[in-house]
C-alpha positions, 0 to 999 in steps of 0.5 A: 474921190480926189477931193474927198481924199484931200479933205481927209488928209488935211483934216487928219493933219489938223486933228493931229495938231489939235490933239497935241495942242489940247493934250498940253493945254489941258495936261492930258485930260482931254482927247479928241473923239476918234469914232466919227459916229459918236460925234453925230450925237453932239449935234443940237437942233436949232433952239436946242430942243432935241434930246440926245438921250437913249432910255432903256428899262428893265423890269425884274421878276422880283425886287432887287437891292439897289445898293448892291447893284450900285456897288457891283456896277462900280466894281464889275463894270467900271473896272471890268477887264476884257480878255485882251487886257483892256478896260473898255468901260473907263469911257464911263468916267469921261465927259462928252464935250468940245474944245478947239472946234472938235468934239472931245472926251474929258476926264471926269475928275469928280467922278462919283458913282452915286451920281450915276447909279441913282436909287429912288426911295424904297418906301414909294411904289412907282406905277407905270403912269408914275414912270412915264411922268418921271421920264417926261418931267425929269429924265427926258432932259438933254444930258449935256456936259453940266450933268451926268451923261449916263445914269442907272435909276433903280426903282425898288418898288415898281407896279404895273397899272393894272395892279395898282392898289393891290397892297401886296402885289405888283405883278400877276403873282401878287409880288412887287417888282423892281425896275431899272432905267438906263439913260445915256447920251448917245455919244457913249454908244449904241444899243448893241454895245450896251447889250455887250456891257450887260452880257459880259459884266452882269450875265457872265457872257450868257445873254441869249442874244436874238442877234449876237453883236459880235457875230452878226450875219455871215457875209463872204469877204469878197462880197462885202468888199465889192459892196463897199467899193460900189457904195463908195464909187457909185452911190454917194450922190444918191445917198446924200439926195435921199437924206436931203429929201428926208428932211425937206419932204412934205410930211407932217412929222418933219419937225424943223425945231423942237419945243423940248417937251417930250412925250413917252409911251409904250404899247401893250406887250404883244405876242411875238409868235403872231409876227413869226406866224405871219413871217412863215405864211407870207415868206417875208421877214420880221423887219419888213413886217414891222415896217409895213405895220408902222406904215399902216399905223401912220395911215390910220393916224393921218385919218384920225387926226387930219393935219390942219394945213395938209389935205394928205398927211402922208400921201401914198408913200412916206419915208421911215428912217430905219436904224440898223447895226453894222455887224459884227462889232470888233470888241466889247467897247462902248461905241456907236456902230449903226446906220440910218437910211430912209426907207420908203413905205406905202402909206396909201389906202389899201389892205394890210396884206397888200401893204405888206407885199408892197413893203416887201417889194421895196425891201427887195429893191433896197437890199441891192442899195448901198445907201445903208453902208454909204450913210454909215461911212458918211457918219464916220467921215463927217463926224471926224471933221470940225464941229462947224462942218459936221453940224452943217451936214446934220442940219441939211439931212433928216427923216420924218420918223426914226424906227429901230428894231431891237431884238434883245434876248430870245430867252429869259436871263438874269443880271447879277442873279436877278431875273429880268421879266421884260424890257423897253427902249426909247431912242432919240429924235435926230435932226428933224424926226418928229416921231421915234419908235423902237420895237423892243423884243424880249423872249416872246413879247414885243413892246413898241416904244414911242417918243415925240415932241410937242411941236409935232404931236400931242401925247394922245396922238402918240398913244393912238399910233401905238394902239394903231400898230396893235390893230394893224398887227391883228388885221394883218394876221387875220388877212394872212394867217386867218386868226390872231 
């Protein structure tokens, strides 16, 4: 503890000096990044093949006016004034960069909303297949400081693949729809803070959250204090060991160097009510069920695609890098406020219901572990250190797979009076993860969205994993509920 306190004091003194230096050198146009978690996403893997972008998609019930959307974004998002009088989204007029050995925010002196809100040609129909080609060939490129680091891409005419070729229709009602892709460098904020942006700027604060980022779950203040103290005093070593093991474990998904070629896919829209029935029947939680399902899909993947060098693709147990928001968020600002921790899941040969029981038992054990909060504190601590030290820590830690559960909205909502039909999300590959899966929920539907790098697997393998997830859900439902 004394050593950590000394490092903190020295680093904060250095940061203060550097902050003054860059203020005068760049005439107030640069400022150090305050939130250490924002700096996590400054890390680039060896060879620079990682992609630090998050991708969201919203499919609308009908077609939307892209030019109206662009105008309103400029007026009602960039210039949004919060109830406390602040303007939290001026961050969108800044560029994530570096100076004097630290990550910085730089004022974008040539900011042009038309470079950030892009409208695709209105006379072209973009199908699902076309969409994934766009994501892989154009919008998966890393958003460094030489290009816009956040963009909204409006697709005026979008069509699901099953309706391709229908002249007057894109959905079951025979109408073309619109879609919108949000892609952003993760340093700007996480999914929860972007959801707040959409709620307060585009939906009048009325998005029916499955989990409200500003409230979270009620935890007594005394218990929260003891949890933090326990995390700081007793558990730093174990957390560091777990993140170190995640990078160096003998797992086929660990990818020390990315190629830069990314593959994107999503599952069919699945009925969330099935998972709710399983939850009630087994007395577990949706998060535990999802972790068990992913573990079963990894097992099926290892059997379908044996690794050429490893007899056991995953063994009896594997790590999942679980992403969780640290709630509640203090205000409306775009920020990163999450933790990633290596959660062990059973990937051995067993029934789906047995796998769920083992996953639940692991979850009960892990509920007492301070590792999630330790990792959150570590992100903030190391993120405020000089880039060289921060990057060394990032290179030393990792996980085979990133998994994020994004509950989204529990009911239908509209953005600027345009009803949203469904959504999806793809989260980045961090450090050595060869696979990233997000479970994106909207109303009673759930999409599993996957991204990988060609250095880890082929597109066909990614598709198989998503199919295997659906098969695992059906098998688990049959074993626990009795029917699908």
